N, C-alpha and C positions, 0 to 999 in steps of 0.2 A: 503494500500499500504506499503510494507516494502522496504525502501532502504537502501542498502549497499555500500559504497565506498572502495574499496580494491585496493591494489597495482597489477598492471597487470605484468604477467609472461611470458616468452617465448612461453608457452602454449596458450597464449591469441591471438597471432599475427592473425590468421585467424579471430577471433571476430572483432579486431580493423579494419582490412580491410573491413570486412562486414559492419560495422558501418559506417566508412568512405565513403564507395561508395553508401551508401543508401540515404545520404542527398540529398535535393532538390537544395539549394543554396550552391554554392562553391563546387558543385559537379566534383568529379574526378573519372574515372574509373581506375581499376587496372593497365591499361596500361600507362593512365595519370601520375598516381602515378611512375610507373616504369621509365618513361621518365624523371621525377623529382629527381630520385635516391630513392625513396621510395619503396624499395621491402621489401617481408618478411624475407630475410635473414639480411638485413640492420636493420629492427626493431628487430628481434631477438637478433642480437648483442648488439644493445642499451639498450635492457631490460636486458641483462646480466650483462652490465657492471655496471648498476647503477639503482636504484630504480627512474624511470623517467615517468612511465605511472601510471593512475589509470583509473578503470571502475567502473562505477556506474551500479549495479545491481538493478531490481525492481522485487520484488518478485521472487528472484533468478535467473532473466534473465538479460543479459548484455543488457543496454539500452542507454549508452554513454560512452565517455572517453576523458581524456585529457592526454596530453604527453609533456613534457619539455626537452628543451637542457639545461642542469643543468651548462654546461661550458659557454654558452653564455649568459645564463639568460632570455632565450626566451621561450614562451607559443608557442609550435611547432604545436600543434594541440587540439581542443576543439570540439567535434561533438556528437549530440544527435539523435537516431532515430527520424524520423519525427513523430510516433506514440507516442513518448513519450516527445515531447516539452511542455514547460510550466508547468513542473511538479517541477520545482526548481533543476533540476539534473545539470544544466549547470553552476548555482551558486555554488553548492556544488564541483563540480570538478574543476572550478576555484579557489576556497579557498585553495584546497589541493595544487594544481599546485603553486599558488602563494606562499603558505607558504614553500614549498620546495624550490623555487627559491630565496625567501627572506633570507633563511639561508646562501646563497653565495654570494648574490649580493643586492645594494641598489637601484638599478633600472632595472626594468624588461622591456621587448618588447615582441610585436607581430607583425605580419604583416597578414594582410586581405584583401580581396577585398573591395575597398572603394566606390563602387557604391552605391548611395541613398537607393536603393530598398534591398541593402543586411541587413537583419535584425541583423547580428552579430555587426555591427557598435554601434546600439544603444544599444545593451547589454553590450559591453564593456564600453561604456562611463557610464552607470549606474552603473558599478561596480568600477568606479574611474579612469579608463583608459583615457589618454588624446592622442588623435589625433594630432601627431606631424609632419606630413607630407606626401606627396606622394613618393612612391617607384617606382618599375617597373610597367609600364602599368598602370592599375586602382587600384593597390595594395597600401594601405596606411600603415604606422608605428604607432603603439600605445604605449606609454609607461605608466609605473606606478611606482611611488617612494614609498620606504618605509614609513609609517606613522612616524612621528617625536615622 
């Protein structure tokens, strides 16, 4: 298995959307993404403004991605195709995302579904993120500080 982590470009927007809509937990359809203001043109604009997303390729095929908001210090998205879970792609994608954010911020954050059955919570905690409290509905906020 050959893994490559590379910067995403505007040409990758359809791939990002396909991966995002493929996940089982924390699933959103394209329509639900659009209701939240996440549309292909918005993603294209973000990718053209700054290097803010990375794609994990396995044997030349896109299998996951991470995306950040560089100004806010937020990990905005981190998703891996269900067929490629448990291969370490999430760890690699988070490492790249965190490194980009720590260049600008001392403390990072992300928001995710906080329900117990959502596996992402354990994943983030294993990577050193701390649950700092509930936000909207079932969502929780995680934070991670730069190592001293």
